[in-house]
Structure formats: structure tokens, C-alpha cells
Residue frames as qw, qx, qy, qz and C-alpha x, y, z in Angstrom:
[[0.630, 0.688, 0.099, 0.347, 2.14, -44.71, -54.80],
 [0.639, -0.309, -0.109, 0.696, 5.62, -43.30, -54.23],
 [0.004, -0.789, -0.091, 0.608, 6.46, -39.69, -54.46],
 [0.113, -0.318, 0.618, 0.710, 8.19, -40.05, -57.99],
 [0.113, 0.360, 0.883, 0.279, 4.95, -41.66, -59.37],
 [0.041, 0.788, 0.508, -0.345, 2.82, -38.88, -58.10],
 [0.014, 0.738, -0.174, -0.652, 4.84, -36.28, -60.10],
 [0.109, -0.188, 0.787, 0.578, 5.11, -38.51, -63.28],
 [0.723, 0.228, -0.054, -0.650, 2.45, -39.21, -65.83],
 [0.433, -0.153, 0.886, 0.061, 1.70, -42.88, -66.26],
 [0.602, 0.312, -0.387, -0.625, 0.70, -44.32, -69.66],
 [0.649, -0.087, 0.722, -0.222, -0.87, -47.70, -69.48],
 [0.511, 0.386, -0.561, -0.525, -0.56, -49.98, -72.55],
 [0.929, -0.060, 0.196, -0.308, -1.85, -53.48, -73.19],
 [0.461, -0.361, 0.777, 0.233, 0.15, -56.63, -73.49],
 [0.647, 0.305, 0.699, 0.011, -0.01, -58.83, -76.52],
 [0.501, 0.469, 0.547, 0.479, -0.98, -58.07, -80.25],
 [0.057, 0.960, 0.242, 0.128, -2.11, -54.47, -79.69],
 [0.436, -0.791, 0.223, 0.367, 1.23, -53.57, -78.25],
 [0.602, 0.076, 0.560, 0.564, 2.95, -54.78, -81.46],
 [0.258, 0.749, 0.464, 0.398, 0.71, -52.34, -83.39],
 [0.245, -0.959, -0.136, 0.040, 1.28, -49.59, -80.85],
 [0.735, -0.393, 0.134, 0.537, 4.94, -49.66, -80.78],
 [0.447, 0.329, 0.345, 0.757, 5.53, -47.79, -84.01],
 [0.140, -0.828, -0.339, -0.425, 3.05, -45.21, -82.87],
 [0.646, -0.706, -0.063, 0.282, 4.98, -44.74, -79.67],
 [0.663, -0.092, 0.264, 0.694, 8.03, -44.19, -81.58],
 [0.189, 0.603, 0.407, 0.660, 6.31, -41.60, -83.78],
 [0.366, -0.877, -0.245, -0.193, 5.36, -39.83, -80.63],
 [0.310, 0.598, -0.530, 0.515, 9.06, -39.82, -79.61],
 [0.714, -0.521, 0.322, -0.339, 8.22, -42.15, -76.59],
 [0.633, 0.401, -0.655, 0.094, 11.15, -44.47, -76.20],
 [0.822, -0.532, 0.045, -0.197, 10.82, -46.97, -73.30],
 [0.288, -0.701, 0.652, -0.008, 13.79, -48.35, -71.53],
 [0.315, 0.368, -0.835, -0.262, 15.36, -51.50, -72.95],
 [0.199, 0.022, 0.929, -0.312, 13.54, -53.91, -70.57],
 [0.543, 0.318, 0.203, -0.750, 10.24, -52.86, -72.11],
 [0.726, 0.391, -0.410, -0.390, 10.91, -55.11, -75.21],
 [0.147, 0.303, -0.932, 0.131, 12.34, -58.01, -73.19],
 [0.726, -0.244, -0.386, -0.514, 9.57, -60.67, -72.93],
 [0.704, -0.102, -0.657, 0.249, 11.33, -62.36, -70.12],
 [0.063, 0.275, -0.398, 0.873, 11.31, -59.37, -67.75],
 [0.258, -0.518, -0.795, 0.183, 8.98, -59.42, -64.75],
 [0.085, -0.293, -0.220, 0.927, 8.89, -55.64, -64.45],
 [0.150, 0.672, 0.725, -0.006, 5.64, -53.90, -65.06],
 [0.056, 0.976, 0.135, -0.159, 6.68, -50.26, -64.96],
 [0.726, 0.126, 0.234, 0.634, 9.23, -48.68, -67.28],
 [0.120, -0.695, 0.020, 0.709, 10.94, -45.38, -67.67],
 [0.615, 0.683, 0.319, 0.233, 11.03, -43.51, -71.02],
 [0.532, 0.172, 0.036, 0.828, 13.19, -40.96, -72.51],
 [0.230, -0.680, -0.053, -0.694, 10.83, -38.26, -70.99],
 [0.198, 0.152, -0.750, 0.613, 11.69, -37.89, -67.26],
 [0.374, 0.038, 0.407, -0.832, 8.13, -37.08, -66.41],
 [0.807, 0.164, -0.179, -0.539, 6.41, -40.02, -68.34],
 [0.224, -0.277, 0.934, -0.029, 6.57, -43.72, -67.40],
 [0.696, 0.017, -0.482, -0.532, 4.69, -46.72, -69.05],
 [0.518, -0.172, 0.767, -0.337, 3.02, -49.62, -67.40],
 [0.425, 0.177, -0.759, -0.461, 2.31, -52.79, -69.26],
 [0.440, -0.005, 0.720, -0.536, -0.83, -54.55, -68.04],
 [0.302, 0.363, 0.872, 0.129, -3.75, -56.83, -69.31],
 [0.035, 0.319, 0.482, 0.815, -5.79, -55.12, -72.01],
 [0.386, -0.708, -0.516, -0.290, -9.00, -54.97, -69.90],
 [0.540, -0.608, -0.348, 0.466, -7.02, -53.60, -66.84],
 [0.290, 0.220, 0.185, 0.913, -5.84, -50.58, -68.86],
 [0.236, -0.618, -0.377, -0.648, -9.29, -49.12, -68.43],
 [0.650, -0.661, -0.366, 0.079, -9.45, -49.84, -64.72],
 [0.611, -0.271, -0.136, 0.731, -6.10, -48.37, -63.96],
 [0.128, 0.264, 0.192, 0.936, -6.97, -45.09, -65.87],
 [0.384, -0.620, -0.513, -0.453, -10.44, -44.93, -64.45],
 [0.695, -0.638, -0.305, 0.133, -9.20, -45.03, -61.02],
 [0.027, -0.978, 0.199, -0.056, -6.28, -42.56, -61.54],
 [0.770, -0.432, 0.378, 0.278, -3.46, -45.03, -61.08],
 [0.486, 0.110, 0.478, 0.724, -2.59, -44.30, -64.68],
 [0.139, 0.602, 0.177, -0.766, -3.30, -41.01, -66.24],
 [0.509, 0.499, -0.382, -0.588, -3.29, -42.04, -69.98],
 [0.604, -0.080, 0.793, -0.014, -3.94, -45.45, -71.60],
 [0.412, 0.292, -0.611, -0.610, -4.44, -47.26, -74.77],
 [0.349, 0.082, 0.897, -0.258, -7.34, -49.71, -74.87],
 [0.019, 0.255, 0.831, 0.494, -9.94, -51.19, -77.21],
 [0.372, -0.183, -0.032, -0.909, -13.24, -49.59, -77.55],
 [0.674, -0.261, -0.664, -0.193, -14.78, -52.93, -76.44],
 [0.469, -0.250, -0.632, 0.564, -13.39, -52.42, -72.99],
 [0.041, -0.029, 0.129, -0.990, -14.69, -48.84, -72.88],
 [0.558, -0.209, -0.373, -0.711, -18.03, -50.00, -73.74],
 [0.653, -0.209, -0.723, 0.082, -18.03, -52.95, -71.36],
 [0.413, -0.269, -0.538, 0.684, -16.96, -50.98, -68.22],
 [0.001, 0.782, 0.347, 0.517, -18.49, -47.53, -69.09],
 [0.531, -0.311, -0.327, 0.717, -16.26, -45.82, -66.59],
 [0.094, 0.936, 0.332, 0.076, -17.42, -42.31, -66.09],
 [0.431, -0.782, 0.232, 0.385, -13.85, -41.23, -65.16],
 [0.566, -0.018, 0.603, 0.561, -12.61, -42.26, -68.66],
 [0.390, 0.791, 0.010, -0.471, -12.48, -39.77, -71.56],
 [0.697, 0.070, 0.575, 0.423, -11.46, -41.20, -75.00],
 [0.166, 0.782, -0.049, -0.599, -10.46, -38.21, -77.21],
 [0.285, 0.630, -0.579, -0.433, -8.72, -40.10, -79.99],
 [0.959, 0.125, 0.245, -0.075, -9.14, -43.26, -82.09],
 [0.376, -0.644, 0.568, 0.349, -5.57, -44.64, -82.76],
 [0.722, 0.526, -0.271, -0.359, -6.64, -46.50, -85.91],
 [0.297, 0.364, -0.883, 0.018, -5.01, -49.71, -84.70],
 [0.209, -0.006, 0.883, -0.421, -6.29, -52.97, -83.16],
 [0.594, 0.114, -0.182, -0.776, -9.13, -53.26, -85.66],
 [0.097, -0.099, -0.990, -0.018, -11.45, -56.21, -85.07],
 [0.481, -0.299, -0.151, -0.810, -15.10, -56.62, -84.09],
 [0.292, -0.103, 0.794, -0.523, -17.27, -58.16, -81.44],
 [0.582, 0.036, -0.521, -0.624, -19.72, -60.89, -82.64],
 [0.764, -0.139, 0.504, -0.377, -22.03, -63.62, -81.58],
 [0.333, 0.425, -0.797, -0.269, -21.00, -67.03, -82.66],
 [0.842, -0.118, 0.386, -0.358, -22.30, -70.52, -82.79],
 [0.518, -0.110, 0.807, 0.262, -21.41, -74.01, -84.01],
 [0.173, 0.209, -0.563, -0.781, -21.79, -74.08, -87.84],
 [0.149, -0.226, -0.936, -0.225, -24.39, -76.85, -87.76],
 [0.087, -0.614, -0.670, 0.408, -26.66, -75.12, -85.30],
 [0.005, 0.453, -0.059, -0.890, -26.25, -71.74, -86.91],
 [0.097, -0.016, -0.746, -0.659, -27.59, -73.05, -90.17],
 [0.202, -0.490, -0.845, -0.070, -31.02, -73.80, -88.30],
 [0.223, -0.676, -0.505, 0.488, -31.46, -70.57, -86.44],
 [0.178, 0.713, 0.200, 0.648, -32.39, -66.95, -87.06],
 [0.331, -0.081, -0.465, 0.817, -30.92, -64.61, -84.39],
 [0.260, -0.223, -0.108, -0.933, -33.96, -62.25, -84.97],
 [0.672, -0.313, -0.508, -0.438, -36.13, -64.94, -83.51],
 [0.459, 0.004, -0.720, 0.520, -34.32, -65.40, -80.26],
 [0.423, -0.750, -0.229, -0.453, -36.17, -64.71, -77.02],
 [0.628, -0.706, 0.309, -0.105, -34.03, -66.21, -74.32],
 [0.817, 0.408, -0.369, 0.175, -30.51, -67.27, -74.71],
 [0.703, -0.651, 0.169, 0.234, -27.40, -68.30, -72.75],
 [0.521, 0.800, -0.196, 0.223, -24.13, -66.76, -73.81],
 [0.782, -0.364, 0.003, 0.506, -20.42, -67.42, -72.78],
 [0.351, 0.837, 0.061, 0.416, -18.62, -64.18, -72.96],
 [0.521, -0.125, -0.280, 0.796, -15.86, -61.89, -71.49],
 [0.020, -0.149, -0.093, -0.984, -18.42, -59.09, -72.09],
 [0.069, -0.435, -0.890, 0.121, -21.44, -59.69, -70.03],
 [0.090, 0.635, 0.302, -0.705, -22.58, -56.10, -69.70],
 [0.185, 0.374, -0.449, -0.790, -22.17, -55.25, -73.37],
 [0.134, -0.087, -0.933, -0.323, -23.82, -58.53, -74.40],
 [0.012, -0.528, -0.793, 0.302, -26.81, -58.10, -72.16],
 [0.162, 0.607, 0.102, -0.772, -27.35, -54.46, -73.24],
 [0.139, 0.202, -0.701, -0.670, -27.08, -55.45, -76.94],
 [0.174, -0.272, -0.912, -0.253, -29.84, -58.08, -76.68],
 [0.016, -0.535, -0.671, 0.513, -31.94, -56.20, -74.19],
 [0.139, 0.393, -0.098, -0.904, -32.54, -53.42, -76.80],
 [0.514, 0.045, -0.570, -0.640, -34.55, -55.90, -78.85],
 [0.752, -0.268, 0.098, -0.594, -36.23, -57.68, -75.89],
 [0.827, 0.132, -0.546, -0.003, -34.11, -60.76, -75.71],
 [0.681, -0.679, 0.216, -0.172, -33.54, -62.12, -72.15],
 [0.656, 0.520, -0.495, 0.232, -29.79, -63.14, -71.89],
 [0.806, -0.572, 0.139, 0.066, -28.00, -65.25, -69.31],
 [0.468, 0.752, -0.420, 0.199, -24.41, -64.41, -69.55],
 [0.904, -0.371, -0.007, 0.213, -21.73, -66.75, -68.27],
 [0.029, 0.942, -0.329, -0.052, -18.38, -64.93, -67.65],
 [0.904, -0.035, 0.152, 0.397, -15.34, -66.50, -69.00],
 [0.260, -0.803, 0.292, 0.450, -11.86, -64.87, -69.47],
 [0.099, 0.562, -0.711, -0.412, -10.77, -66.97, -72.37],
 [0.072, -0.044, 0.983, 0.163, -11.30, -70.22, -74.38],
 [0.543, 0.256, 0.248, -0.761, -14.86, -69.14, -75.28],
 [0.539, 0.340, -0.554, -0.536, -14.82, -71.37, -78.36],
 [0.232, 0.093, -0.961, 0.114, -14.87, -74.49, -76.27],
 [0.345, 0.055, 0.534, -0.770, -18.13, -73.63, -74.39],
 [0.748, 0.164, -0.083, -0.638, -20.59, -74.93, -76.88],
 [0.634, 0.235, -0.733, -0.073, -18.77, -78.29, -77.34],
 [0.234, 0.048, -0.844, 0.481, -18.75, -78.82, -73.63],
 [0.284, -0.580, -0.744, -0.170, -22.35, -77.80, -73.19],
 [0.245, -0.369, -0.414, 0.795, -21.69, -74.72, -71.19],
 [0.339, 0.659, 0.171, -0.649, -23.50, -72.36, -73.65],
 [0.679, 0.454, 0.530, 0.228, -24.62, -72.89, -77.26],
 [0.353, 0.858, 0.092, 0.363, -23.59, -69.19, -78.20],
 [0.592, -0.382, -0.131, 0.697, -20.58, -67.09, -77.42],
 [0.246, 0.959, 0.087, 0.109, -19.71, -63.43, -77.82],
 [0.688, -0.439, 0.213, 0.537, -16.07, -62.62, -78.49],
 [0.139, 0.774, -0.335, -0.519, -13.70, -60.47, -80.50],
 [0.840, 0.309, 0.400, 0.199, -13.06, -61.70, -83.98],
 [0.077, -0.703, 0.398, 0.584, -10.02, -60.60, -86.07],
 [0.143, 0.300, -0.797, -0.504, -9.11, -63.21, -88.81],
 [0.831, 0.042, -0.073, -0.550, -11.93, -65.63, -87.97],
 [0.495, 0.380, -0.781, 0.026, -9.34, -68.50, -87.83],
 [0.169, -0.173, 0.807, -0.539, -10.09, -69.43, -84.16],
 [0.669, 0.192, 0.270, -0.665, -13.71, -69.81, -84.89],
 [0.723, 0.429, -0.460, -0.284, -13.06, -71.85, -88.13],
 [0.283, 0.363, -0.861, 0.214, -10.74, -74.19, -86.13],
 [0.161, 0.079, 0.852, -0.492, -13.43, -74.95, -83.66],
 [0.040, 0.323, 0.870, 0.370, -16.16, -75.32, -86.20],
 [0.002, -0.715, -0.487, 0.502, -18.02, -72.11, -85.31],
 [0.256, 0.482, 0.442, 0.712, -19.40, -69.21, -87.44],
 [0.047, 0.178, 0.204, -0.961, -20.35, -65.61, -86.82],
 [0.060, 0.603, 0.783, 0.143, -24.22, -65.14, -86.76],
 [0.117, -0.946, -0.288, -0.094, -24.39, -61.43, -85.62],
 [0.479, 0.265, -0.239, 0.802, -21.93, -58.53, -85.33],
 [0.360, -0.774, -0.455, 0.253, -22.33, -56.45, -82.17],
 [0.162, -0.952, 0.089, 0.245, -19.64, -53.73, -82.46],
 [0.749, 0.505, -0.137, 0.407, -16.73, -52.77, -84.47],
 [0.615, -0.746, 0.014, 0.255, -13.64, -52.17, -82.35],
 [0.562, 0.589, -0.224, 0.536, -10.32, -50.14, -82.57],
 [0.634, -0.304, -0.408, 0.582, -7.96, -48.91, -79.99],
 [0.066, -0.916, -0.195, -0.344, -8.41, -45.58, -78.36],
 [0.373, 0.261, -0.417, 0.787, -6.31, -43.22, -76.42],
 [0.462, -0.715, -0.484, -0.203, -7.96, -42.66, -73.09],
 [0.161, 0.456, -0.330, 0.811, -7.52, -40.07, -70.35],
 [0.328, -0.455, -0.711, 0.425, -8.41, -39.92, -66.63],
 [0.048, -0.851, -0.349, -0.388, -10.98, -36.99, -66.38],
 [0.487, -0.845, -0.080, 0.207, -9.52, -35.69, -63.01],
 [0.619, -0.288, 0.291, 0.670, -5.98, -35.60, -64.42],
 [0.296, 0.604, 0.453, 0.585, -7.32, -33.72, -67.42],
 [0.215, -0.922, -0.229, -0.224, -8.35, -31.05, -64.99],
 [0.555, -0.795, 0.109, 0.219, -5.38, -30.92, -62.79],
 [0.449, -0.369, 0.528, 0.619, -2.62, -31.38, -65.49],
 [0.603, 0.706, 0.265, -0.259, -4.43, -29.84, -68.61],
 [0.232, 0.828, -0.412, -0.300, -1.31, -28.75, -70.35],
 [0.246, -0.360, 0.891, 0.125, 0.58, -32.13, -70.05],
 [0.581, 0.282, 0.744, -0.168, -2.50, -33.99, -71.04],
 [0.471, 0.804, 0.086, -0.352, -3.21, -31.80, -74.00],
 [0.048, 0.733, -0.608, -0.301, 0.35, -32.08, -75.22],
 [0.294, -0.170, 0.936, 0.090, 0.25, -35.85, -75.32],
 [0.572, 0.523, 0.583, -0.243, -3.17, -36.00, -76.82],
 [0.389, 0.858, -0.101, -0.320, -2.01, -33.72, -79.69],
 [0.083, -0.571, 0.784, 0.231, 1.15, -35.64, -80.12],
 [0.451, 0.124, 0.883, 0.025, -0.72, -38.92, -80.56],
 [0.525, 0.692, 0.362, -0.339, -3.19, -37.14, -82.93],
 [0.229, 0.800, -0.409, -0.374, -0.42, -35.93, -85.11],
 [0.174, -0.351, 0.900, 0.189, 1.27, -39.29, -85.22],
 [0.539, 0.357, 0.751, -0.134, -2.07, -41.01, -86.32],
 [0.471, 0.817, 0.120, -0.310, -2.72, -38.39, -89.02],
 [0.123, 0.752, -0.587, -0.274, 0.85, -38.78, -90.28],
 [0.645, -0.094, 0.758, -0.012, 0.55, -42.55, -90.58]]
């Protein structure tokens, strides 16, 4: 990390749909990134803002939690699903931003779901991006779970015989419907949270408190 980065606060934000919902909130917090931030063709990952001591990095949604947990970023915006999956002790999540609403669910092919009761499962195989969260969910009721880690295309797993069940985020449900699948059990409601690195909270308490309160006001004023 160069000298400038050591002196700046770094805010990590996710790419994709959540960033679209987050952008108005950033503006409400008077955080205006440089022009390249909205350029989809740029290969830059770190961007300056109108605040000389605040930069933004744009990374994969799951990676936001890792960057903040290890102190490479000091603040971040990430889904509660990632917070639960990784359970990083160095992450503090002081604020629900009330964006990125969806839920994490178990899904199966429609024809198979009609014949099964999830409460009667004893041993299952699941394709998912969330092996820790999934295993913990089923372990609470004594179900042995073999989790196959995938980073995407979960809905094709049952068709190809990889796993009869998947655990994935559901927003509109259109992807499940297009692949002849249906939700059979909800695991977790999800929304995006503002997260903070605990060590930074101790070393830069005034700066961190300022930004947490700025985001809080923007959320309350929505």
C-alpha cells in the first residue's frame, strides 16, 4: 500500500445491481466519485472522490467483506449474506442501508419439490455459493449437508445431476422460474449493510463515526 493510501480512508463497494441502488445514497452522503467511476469500460479499480481523504474501490460483492476484514479497505457496503457466510471477527456492521433487498433460499426442480417435505430431510447434497451458511442452517436441525461450492450458474446444477438442491439468493424469482425450479425453504432475509474494520474504528474513531452518521442520516432521509 502506498503512502497516499495509508493516509486515506478506503470505501469498498460492490459491482453490479447493488451499486446501482447505492449510487443515489452516495450522492446523498455528498460522496462524488471521479468520472471514471461510472465508465463501464474502465479497467480502474480505485477512484478518487470529492473528499481528498476518501477513495472508493469497486470489487466483487463477496470481496468487499474480505478487503474490509483485512484492513485493505476501512469501510464497505456488502450484503448481510456475505457477513453471515464469512463471520469475520474484524468486521463491524453498524448500519442497515435499506437497499439490496432479497433473500437466501433453498430451491429444487418443481417436479421434485412437489414430492418432498424439507422437514423430513436427513442427508442432502446442495450446490451453493454459501457452504458455511448452508451447512450451519441445516446443522441446527440435524441434517447432514454435503455442500458443493459454485460461484454461479447454480440453477443448472440439478439438470446436470450435480446436486438436486441449490441454495442461492432470490430477488424476483425469474431465474428460478426460467430453469423450472421453485423455492422450498427460506434461510435468510438479506439487505446491504455499511461495514467497518474494527481496528480502523479504534485508530480513526472520528473519521469513521463521521461517515457512519452521514450514511445513517442519508438512509433516514430517504
